[in-house]
C-alpha positions, 0 to 999 in steps of 0.5 A: 411906171417904176420899173421894179414895182409889181404893176411893171412885172404884171404888164411884162408877164401879160406882154410874154404871154401874148408874144408867145402865144401869138408866134406859137400859134401862128407858126408852122415851123418844127422850130416854133416853140423856140422862135415863139420864146426867142420872140417873147423875151426880145418883146419882154427886153424891149419893153424894160429898156423902153420903160427905163428910158422913160422913167429915167428922163421923166425926172428931167424937167428941162427944156430941150429946144430942137430948133 
């Protein structure tokens, strides 16, 4: 999956919404919106880094023998 595609943007938005709602609804602390926003943004950043790493290594067709 290319990071610059619309498919990735839709997945990133869905990830943000799901993480935000889970953290916002389940939190009873007074700063729940800040925590929910930070968690959702961190989740999308982690998703982007992970997908960039997978996309970067998908072009590498050499066999890495770890024996």
